[in-house]
N, C-alpha and C positions, 0 to 999 in steps of 0.2 A: 580453403581447401584445393589442391590442384585441380581436381574434377571440375570445379565450377569456371577455372580458366580454360581447362580442355574444351568444355563446350561450349565456350565463347570462341574459342578458336575454331572447331568445328562449323559453328555457324558462320564465322569470318569468310570460310571457304565453302560456304553453300551447300555444306551437308544437311542442314535444317536450322530449325528456330528454338532455342531454350523455352521450355515452357509448353510449346506446342506441340513438338515432336522429337526434341531433345529434353531427358529427363535425366536427373542423377539420383541414384538408389533404387529406383526401382522401374518397372514397366508399368504403368498404371492399366487394371484391367479394363478400363472404359475405351482406351486409346488403340489405334492402328497404324502402322506403318511410321513406327517410331523408334527410337533409340535411347538405351539407357546406358548411363556410365556408373558401374558400381565397383565398389573399393572391393580388391581382393588381397589375401593374406599377402605380406610383403616382408623383406628383411628388415631388421633393426636398423635405426639411422646410425651414419658413420659416427663413430665418438670424437676421431680425432679433427675432422673436417665437417662444414655444413653442407654436405652433400646426402640427397635423399634418394631412395630408390621406390616407387610405388608401381603394384601392377594393377591396371584397372580392367575390369572385364566389359566389353563392349557388347550389348544382348539388342537384338533388334527383332521385332514381330512385325509382320509384312502379310497382306492378305494373299499378294503373289508370291511364290517362291523367288520368280527371278528378280524382282525388284528387291526384295530383304537382301538378297546375296549381291547384287550391285551395289546396295547401301554399304553393306559390309567391305565391300573390294574397294569403295571410294575412301571409306576409312581406313583401310590396310595400306593403300598407296599413298595417303597423306601422311601418316604417321609411321610406318615401318622405314627404320633404317634414319629417322630424321636426327639431324646434327645439329648443335648449337642453334637454336633457334629461340625467340622470345615469345612468352605469352604473358598475359597479364600478371602481374606480380612474380613470375618466376622465369629464370633462364634453364631451359632443357638443353643439356649435354646430349643425351642420347635418348631414342625411344625404339624399341624394336619389339615386331610380334613375337610371342612365345609358343608360336604354332600357327598353323592356319585355321581358316573358316570353319568353324564347328558349326556342324548340322544337328539342330536339337530337336528336330521332328516338328510336330504341330502342336498345338494348345488344343484344349476341350472345344473352343470353336473353330479349330480346322484351320487358326492363323499359324504361319510359318516362324520358326524361330531359329537363329542362328547366334552364335558368339565366338568372340574373338578377344584375347588377352592381350594386352600391350603393357610392355615395361617401360618405367619413365624414368630416368637420371638425371635428376635436376638440382637447383639449389633456389632458395627464396631471394627476391633482390629486396 
C-alpha cells in the first residue's frame, strides 16, 4: 500500500524513522514526537486507466507545539505540489495538500496534535 512507500520517502528525506517515530494507521499512545500516516476516504479508482487517487492524513503528536508545527511544515513543504516523482513501487503524478495544517488542540496528557491531509495521484510500477 502506498502509505508504506510514503513513510520510506519521509524517512529518506530526514522527516523521521519508520517504526520509531513514523507510524502507519495510528499514533501509538506511548509515543511522543511522532508522525502517523492514516488512510482517509478517497475516490474510487479510475476504471479506464490504472491511476489511483488516495488521501492520507498526516497526524503528529509532540510535547512542544512549535516542534510539532515545524514537523508538519516540513511534510507540507516536501509533499505539497509534488510532481512526477518516484517512491518505492509507485510513480506519483501529483501530490497536494487539501488545506493547511489543522491545530487539533492537545490530548489528555497535554501533548500537541496537528493534522494535514494530502492527496496523491499515482500509479503502481
